[in-house]
C-alpha positions in Angstrom: 96.9 143.8 121.7 95.7 141.0 119.2 97.8 137.7 119.8 99.2 136.5 116.6 97.4 133.7 115.6 99.6 130.3 115.3 97.6 127.5 113.7 100.4 125.0 114.4 100.1 125.8 118.3 96.2 125.4 117.8 96.5 122.2 116.1 98.8 120.8 118.6 96.4 121.8 121.5 93.6 120.2 120.1 95.3 117.1 119.3 96.3 116.9 122.7 93.0 117.0 123.9 91.9 114.5 121.4 94.1 112.2 122.6 93.7 112.6 126.3 89.6 112.3 125.6 89.2 116.1 127.3 87.5 119.5 125.9 88.0 122.9 126.9 86.0 126.0 126.6 85.9 128.1 123.3 87.6 130.9 125.0 90.6 129.1 126.3 91.7 129.0 122.7 93.6 131.5 120.1 90.6 131.6 117.7 91.5 131.5 113.9 90.2 135.0 112.4 88.8 133.4 108.9 88.1 130.0 107.1 92.1 130.3 105.7 93.3 129.9 109.1 91.0 127.4 110.5 91.8 125.3 107.6 95.5 125.6 107.8 95.0 124.5 111.7 93.0 121.7 110.6 95.5 120.3 108.0 98.0 120.4 111.0 96.0 118.5 113.1 95.0 116.0 110.4 99.0 115.8 109.8 99.2 115.0 113.7 96.4 112.4 113.5 98.3 110.8 110.4 95.3 111.0 108.0 95.5 109.2 104.9 92.0 108.1 104.0 90.4 110.0 101.1 87.0 110.2 103.1 85.6 113.6 104.0 82.4 115.2 105.7 81.0 118.3 103.9 78.6 121.1 105.8 78.3 125.0 105.7 79.1 127.7 107.9 76.7 130.0 109.7 77.5 132.3 106.8 76.8 130.0 104.3 80.3 128.9 103.5 81.1 124.9 102.4 83.3 123.7 104.3 84.9 120.1 104.8 87.0 117.6 107.1 88.7 114.4 107.2 86.8 111.6 108.7 89.1 109.6 110.9 89.2 106.6 112.3 87.8 105.7 109.2 86.2 102.0 109.2 84.4 99.4 106.5 81.5 97.8 108.5 82.1 94.7 106.5 85.6 94.1 108.4 83.9 94.0 112.1 84.2 97.8 113.0 84.9 98.9 116.2 85.3 102.8 117.1 86.5 104.4 120.2 84.0 105.9 122.5 84.4 109.0 124.4 82.5 111.1 126.9 79.8 113.5 125.1 80.1 111.3 122.0 77.5 111.9 119.5 76.3 109.4 116.7 74.6 110.5 113.5 73.3 108.2 110.2 74.3 109.3 107.1 74.6 108.7 103.1 77.8 108.6 101.7 78.4 108.9 97.9 82.0 107.7 96.1 83.0 109.7 92.9 83.6 107.8 89.7 85.1 110.6 88.2 87.0 114.4 88.8 84.9 117.3 89.6 87.5 120.1 89.0 86.8 123.8 90.2 85.0 125.5 87.6 85.6 129.0 86.4 82.1 129.2 84.0 78.7 127.4 84.6 78.2 126.7 88.1 77.7 122.5 88.5 74.1 121.6 88.9 72.5 118.8 91.0 72.7 116.4 88.1 76.3 117.2 87.2 77.3 115.6 90.9 74.8 112.8 90.8 76.6 111.5 87.6 80.0 111.7 88.8 78.7 110.0 91.6 79.9 106.1 91.4 78.3 104.5 94.6 76.3 105.5 97.2 76.4 103.5 100.7 75.1 103.8 104.2 77.2 105.2 106.6 77.4 106.3 110.8 79.7 109.5 112.1 80.7 109.3 115.6 81.2 113.3 117.0 83.2 114.7 119.8 85.5 117.8 119.7 88.0 119.1 121.8 86.3 122.2 122.0 83.1 121.9 124.5 80.8 124.2 122.9 81.4 122.3 119.4 81.1 124.7 116.8 78.4 127.1 118.6 80.6 129.9 119.7 83.0 129.7 117.2 82.5 127.7 114.1 86.1 128.5 112.9 87.6 126.7 116.0 84.9 123.9 115.3 86.9 123.8 111.6 90.2 123.6 112.9 89.1 120.8 115.3 88.1 118.7 111.8 84.2 119.6 112.3 84.2 117.5 115.5 84.5 114.1 113.7 86.1 111.6 115.6 85.0 108.3 113.2 83.1 107.2 110.5 81.8 103.7 109.8 81.2 103.0 106.0 78.0 100.6 105.8 76.1 98.6 103.0 76.0 100.2 99.2 72.6 101.4 98.6 70.6 102.0 95.4 72.1 105.5 93.6 68.5 106.6 93.6 68.8 107.0 97.8 70.7 110.4 97.2 66.9 111.1 95.9 64.6 109.1 98.1 66.7 109.1 101.2 64.3 111.4 103.2 61.2 109.7 104.7 63.0 106.4 104.4 62.1 104.5 107.5 65.0 104.7 110.0 65.7 103.0 113.1 68.7 102.7 115.9 69.2 101.0 118.5 72.3 101.5 120.9 72.9 98.5 123.5 69.6 97.0 122.4 67.9 100.4 123.3 66.1 102.4 120.1 67.7 105.8 120.0 66.0 106.8 117.0 62.8 105.3 115.5 60.8 107.4 112.6 61.5 108.8 108.7 65.1 109.8 107.8 65.4 113.7 107.9 68.4 115.7 106.4 68.9 119.4 107.7 68.4 120.9 104.0 65.9 117.8 102.8 68.2 117.1 100.1 71.3 115.1 100.9 73.2 116.6 98.2 72.7 120.4 98.7 76.1 120.9 101.1 78.0 118.7 98.6 76.7 120.6 95.6 77.8 124.1 97.5 81.1 122.6 97.9 81.3 121.8 94.3 80.7 125.4 93.4 83.5 126.7 96.1 86.1 128.3 94.0 88.6 128.4 97.0 88.5 124.5 97.8 91.4 123.2 97.1 92.4 121.6 93.6 92.3 117.9 94.3 89.3 118.0 96.1 86.5 115.9 94.6 88.4 114.1 92.6 87.7 110.3 91.2 87.9 107.7 94.5 86.7 110.3 97.3 84.2 109.5 99.4 81.7 112.4 100.9 79.4 111.8 104.0 76.7 114.4 103.5 75.0 115.0 106.7 72.6 113.5 109.2 69.0 111.7 108.5 68.6 111.3 112.4 70.0 114.4 114.1 73.2 113.9 116.8 72.1 111.6 119.3 74.5 111.1 122.4 76.0 108.0 123.1 75.9 107.6 127.0 78.2 104.6 127.1 80.1 102.1 124.9 78.1 99.8 122.9 76.7 98.0 120.0 75.1 100.4 117.4 72.7 99.0 114.7 71.3 100.6 111.9 68.2 100.0 109.7 67.5 102.1 107.0 64.6 100.7 104.8 65.9 97.4 103.8 69.7 98.1 104.9 71.6 97.2 107.9 74.7 98.6 109.2 76.3 97.3 112.6 79.2 98.2 114.4 80.8 99.1 118.3 82.0 101.9 119.8 84.4 100.4 122.7 85.7 102.3 125.5 89.5 102.2 125.7 90.4 101.4 121.9 93.7 103.1 121.0 
């Protein structure tokens, strides 16, 4: 007998676990059957978290489907950012882009990479924090992970970069320290090589919401440092080429 999937109930459970800083195994959840159900649950979780910022992450499912989730809590490093720390939290250095014009859903020719670049008004250094209410993250059920806002648990927007960074990020020297200890020191490397691959895929997804990728939206584009576990709270300092981003992950912050 198949249990009827209730996206609101899944969202409520994910919200409760996140609030408590707890994780449960995939097998204890009722799983969404498809991306539509997963996004329904994600939308209920977004509402429960009272997320209003127009900042998003984009990635791709194991089946090659581009997916997004809102970034929350969202902070700008210039204002002295602090993000709550939870056990199991991971950190990623990323490039974020802000759109200066809308990219509406197209029914004709697909958006090219050049079309997407032309719509970008600003490029920033950023940092994503990740911890999922699902113990295994997306490794067992990517749809469940999608419901859980793709594991996002915070984002810090750093300084503006030259727009050409979307072409030159790969190979740029990158050093990250946490509490004074080096946790990454090497060339920046995106999983797809090109930081815009997933964003171009999403721009050409005819199933995305009509209002996605409008002017003003901020999209973070994937890790340049891999996902590094933060075993304790502390100061994070990122040096990407000549650009620096510093912020804190703080225990017990509400």
